[in-house]
Backbone bond lengths (Angstrom), bond angles and torsions (degrees), N, CA, C in turn:
res aa  C-N    CA-C-N  psi(-1)  N-CA   C-N-CA  omega(-1)  CA-C   N-CA-C  phi
1 M - - - 1.445 - - 1.527 108.71 -
2 P 1.322 117.86 123.89 1.461 120.52 179.73 1.527 110.68 -66.38
3 S 1.323 114.94 150.20 1.456 119.71 177.26 1.516 110.21 -68.69
4 R 1.300 115.74 145.97 1.464 121.34 177.56 1.516 109.05 -71.49
5 R 1.299 116.43 135.67 1.462 121.44 176.34 1.522 108.95 -93.13
6 L 1.314 115.85 142.08 1.452 120.60 177.13 1.524 109.93 -75.20
7 T 1.314 115.57 145.23 1.457 119.69 171.86 1.533 107.38 -71.64
8 K 1.312 117.13 170.07 1.466 120.45 177.85 1.525 110.60 -59.71
9 E 1.311 116.60 -39.58 1.461 120.92 -179.81 1.528 110.73 -67.24
10 E 1.330 116.71 -42.64 1.465 120.52 178.90 1.522 110.94 -65.85
11 A 1.338 117.04 -40.32 1.463 121.06 177.71 1.522 110.17 -62.94
12 A 1.314 117.12 -38.84 1.467 120.54 178.00 1.531 110.43 -63.95
13 K 1.341 117.45 -39.99 1.469 120.80 176.68 1.532 110.42 -62.76
14 A 1.330 116.08 -43.13 1.465 120.18 179.16 1.524 110.63 -63.17
15 D 1.320 116.85 -41.92 1.467 120.87 179.07 1.524 111.19 -64.29
16 A 1.324 116.94 -39.96 1.461 120.74 177.89 1.528 110.47 -65.22
17 L 1.321 116.06 -40.70 1.458 120.67 177.30 1.525 110.20 -62.19
18 L 1.318 116.78 -44.13 1.456 121.05 178.42 1.527 111.37 -61.17
19 T 1.310 117.07 -42.56 1.464 120.96 178.49 1.525 110.23 -60.05
20 T 1.322 117.10 -44.12 1.467 121.74 178.98 1.526 111.03 -63.12
21 V 1.320 116.50 -46.71 1.465 120.83 -178.31 1.529 110.49 -64.96
22 R 1.324 116.99 -42.03 1.467 119.78 178.44 1.521 110.97 -59.73
23 Q 1.331 116.76 -40.94 1.465 119.75 178.99 1.524 110.71 -66.69
24 M 1.326 116.62 -39.57 1.468 120.35 178.32 1.526 111.06 -62.90
25 I 1.324 116.81 -40.14 1.465 120.76 179.10 1.525 109.75 -67.06
26 A 1.331 116.69 -44.57 1.468 120.19 178.49 1.526 110.40 -60.70
27 D 1.322 117.39 -42.28 1.467 121.00 178.01 1.524 111.00 -62.34
28 A 1.330 116.50 -42.56 1.462 120.50 -179.44 1.524 111.68 -65.27
29 A 1.333 117.21 -31.17 1.471 121.03 -179.88 1.525 112.56 -75.16
30 E 1.323 117.19 -18.97 1.469 122.40 177.06 1.525 112.99 51.15
31 G 1.339 116.11 41.61 1.458 120.14 176.25 1.519 115.39 81.74
32 D 1.315 118.61 -0.61 1.470 122.47 -179.33 1.532 108.34 -89.06
33 P 1.348 118.21 109.48 1.467 119.75 -176.25 1.529 113.34 -65.57
34 V 1.325 117.15 -30.40 1.467 119.56 178.76 1.525 110.02 -70.23
35 L 1.328 116.50 -41.72 1.465 120.23 176.72 1.522 110.25 -65.92
36 L 1.329 117.60 -40.44 1.464 121.38 177.37 1.526 110.47 -57.05
37 F 1.332 116.44 -46.19 1.463 121.04 177.55 1.528 110.82 -59.22
38 A 1.340 116.43 -47.36 1.465 121.05 -177.26 1.529 111.18 -64.11
39 L 1.321 117.04 -40.71 1.466 120.42 178.41 1.522 111.04 -64.76
40 R 1.331 116.96 -46.12 1.474 120.14 178.51 1.515 110.77 -59.55
41 R 1.327 116.38 -45.48 1.465 120.83 -178.49 1.522 111.33 -61.34
42 R 1.344 116.40 -44.34 1.470 119.19 -179.19 1.524 111.20 -64.66
43 L 1.316 117.30 -44.80 1.459 120.13 -179.87 1.524 111.58 -65.02
44 F 1.317 116.90 -41.43 1.466 120.71 176.81 1.531 110.24 -57.57
45 T 1.320 115.72 -48.53 1.464 120.82 -178.59 1.523 111.16 -61.94
46 R 1.325 116.63 -45.62 1.468 120.20 -178.73 1.531 111.62 -65.38
47 L 1.317 117.56 -37.32 1.467 119.61 176.81 1.528 110.53 -65.77
48 M 1.317 117.63 -39.30 1.467 120.51 177.26 1.532 110.50 -63.83
49 Y 1.335 116.83 -42.00 1.461 119.90 178.66 1.525 110.66 -65.01
50 W 1.313 117.44 -32.92 1.457 121.45 179.06 1.526 109.95 -62.15
51 E 1.314 116.47 -39.39 1.465 120.57 179.87 1.525 112.56 -83.31
52 R 1.330 117.91 -43.83 1.461 121.93 -169.56 1.528 114.43 -104.04
53 G 1.329 117.66 -12.91 1.455 120.46 -171.13 1.527 108.97 82.99
54 T 1.306 116.35 167.01 1.465 120.35 -179.66 1.523 109.96 -77.12
55 P 1.326 117.33 161.32 1.468 119.01 175.39 1.536 112.14 -56.30
56 A 1.315 117.24 -38.78 1.472 120.04 179.25 1.532 111.01 -64.35
57 E 1.326 116.79 -40.14 1.469 120.17 178.39 1.523 111.08 -64.95
58 R 1.328 116.30 -42.23 1.468 119.35 179.61 1.533 110.79 -68.39
59 R 1.311 116.80 -35.99 1.475 120.29 178.49 1.531 110.36 -64.10
60 K 1.335 116.88 -43.51 1.465 120.38 177.06 1.526 110.73 -60.70
61 L 1.323 116.28 -39.77 1.464 120.60 178.71 1.526 110.77 -66.12
62 Q 1.332 117.36 -39.30 1.466 120.31 177.19 1.523 110.91 -60.25
63 I 1.312 116.83 -43.75 1.468 120.79 179.26 1.526 110.25 -63.47
64 L 1.321 117.14 -44.24 1.461 122.28 177.49 1.525 111.03 -58.82
65 K 1.337 116.66 -47.36 1.462 121.10 -178.94 1.527 111.05 -67.27
66 W 1.314 117.74 -38.57 1.462 122.71 178.17 1.534 109.50 -56.64
67 R 1.312 115.26 -48.12 1.472 120.28 179.98 1.531 110.92 -67.03
68 A 1.326 116.76 -45.34 1.468 120.60 -177.48 1.522 111.79 -63.70
69 Q 1.324 117.05 -33.39 1.468 121.28 -178.45 1.528 112.10 -92.15
70 G 1.316 117.85 2.45 1.455 121.12 178.40 1.519 113.71 63.01
71 G 1.331 116.68 30.35 1.463 120.62 178.80 1.521 114.04 74.86
72 L 1.330 116.94 15.35 1.462 121.16 -179.21 1.529 110.39 -106.60
73 C 1.320 115.18 146.33 1.452 121.77 178.48 1.530 109.76 -65.11
74 G 1.322 116.78 134.69 1.456 121.83 179.50 1.522 113.77 -71.35
75 L 1.326 117.49 -8.21 1.469 120.74 178.26 1.521 112.32 -105.63
76 C 1.338 116.97 -55.03 1.469 119.03 -174.97 1.528 113.70 -96.09
77 G 1.337 117.16 -14.78 1.455 120.56 178.75 1.507 115.14 79.69
78 Q 1.334 117.31 2.79 1.461 121.35 179.85 1.527 110.35 -87.45
79 A 1.340 115.13 158.20 1.467 120.59 177.48 1.527 109.80 -61.49
80 M 1.326 115.23 147.08 1.466 119.58 178.11 1.510 109.62 -145.41
81 E 1.314 114.87 153.49 1.456 121.05 174.41 1.518 107.87 -74.48
82 Q 1.319 116.19 146.27 1.459 119.00 177.66 1.529 109.88 -67.82
83 K 1.318 116.47 -40.23 1.464 120.07 178.20 1.528 108.26 -70.92
84 G 1.319 115.67 128.84 1.459 120.21 -179.54 1.517 114.07 93.07
85 A 1.338 117.32 -11.59 1.463 120.10 176.11 1.528 108.54 -72.29
86 E 1.324 116.16 153.88 1.459 120.79 -175.33 1.516 111.30 -126.59
87 L 1.327 115.30 146.23 1.456 120.55 174.58 1.526 108.73 -81.74
88 D 1.311 116.10 130.51 1.462 122.59 178.15 1.522 107.55 -115.40
89 R 1.342 116.34 122.56 1.463 120.86 179.44 1.530 109.83 -86.15
90 T 1.307 116.12 134.14 1.460 121.15 174.88 1.520 109.41 -67.18
91 D 1.323 116.49 -47.88 1.462 122.81 177.98 1.531 107.31 -127.35
92 P 1.326 118.34 109.53 1.466 120.72 -176.57 1.530 114.14 -54.60
93 V 1.315 117.28 -30.98 1.459 121.33 -178.12 1.524 111.48 -65.55
94 L 1.318 117.42 -30.46 1.463 121.53 -176.04 1.523 113.08 -83.24
95 G 1.322 117.93 -4.96 1.458 121.44 173.23 1.518 114.44 78.61
96 Y 1.325 112.83 -169.84 1.460 121.31 -177.93 1.518 109.34 -94.00
97 T 1.338 115.06 90.83 1.460 122.19 176.91 1.520 108.42 -125.18
98 A 1.321 116.22 163.29 1.460 120.26 179.34 1.531 110.95 -60.97
99 E 1.326 117.04 -35.25 1.463 121.40 -177.66 1.528 112.83 -76.98
100 N 1.324 116.78 -22.39 1.460 120.97 -172.11 1.533 113.26 -109.01
101 T 1.316 118.14 8.59 1.470 120.21 -177.08 1.516 112.26 -132.23
102 R 1.318 112.97 161.16 1.464 122.14 169.56 1.521 105.76 -140.94
103 L 1.316 116.07 152.95 1.455 121.43 178.95 1.524 107.98 -96.88
104 V 1.340 115.95 131.38 1.466 120.54 -173.07 1.525 110.91 -138.20
105 H 1.343 114.78 159.53 1.467 120.57 170.58 1.532 109.07 -61.61
106 H 1.312 116.61 150.65 1.467 120.35 175.19 1.531 110.18 -58.71
107 A 1.330 117.28 -48.00 1.469 121.15 -177.77 1.528 111.31 -62.59
108 C 1.319 117.23 -40.40 1.467 120.55 178.52 1.523 110.32 -65.50
109 H 1.316 115.97 -39.69 1.457 121.07 179.70 1.527 110.06 -62.80
110 R 1.323 116.58 -47.07 1.469 120.80 179.30 1.526 111.13 -60.18
111 E 1.322 115.92 -45.70 1.465 120.18 -179.91 1.523 111.02 -62.51
112 D 1.332 117.17 -42.86 1.459 121.41 178.78 1.522 110.70 -62.77
113 Q 1.325 117.11 -41.99 1.471 120.97 178.94 1.526 111.22 -64.18
114 E 1.327 116.60 -39.33 1.465 120.28 178.39 1.532 111.35 -64.11
115 T 1.323 116.66 -40.62 1.472 119.13 -179.82 1.532 111.05 -66.93
116 K 1.332 116.64 -24.92 1.466 121.30 178.23 1.530 111.97 -88.35
117 G 1.335 116.24 -2.37 1.464 119.71 178.65 1.513 114.79 87.08
118 F 1.359 116.93 12.70 1.461 121.01 176.53 1.523 107.93 -96.29
119 S 1.310 115.31 154.30 1.464 117.58 175.16 1.496 111.65 -130.55
């Protein structure tokens, strides 16, 4: 499923929100460039975890999917190593959940993404 694109009005709201947040971060850093870097990094990481879950959460899901799929790729059905396997979301909006993911070979995942027009 392709990602939803923002309308011009929605993009403008997002840009305004970003401008506000950037100013808040700059204010919190009080002119300290090292603190500014640390604040940006922490917020970036936390926003990514909000969308994708933490690495530990995704790792637990990979183990769960590996067992549920009997060590077979969710796309080609062939055996795969657990290391290097990737979680593939059916619907990106629904996140990384047991119901919304399958574990796949890296190569199968790339090929599937290409057929869907993603790169």
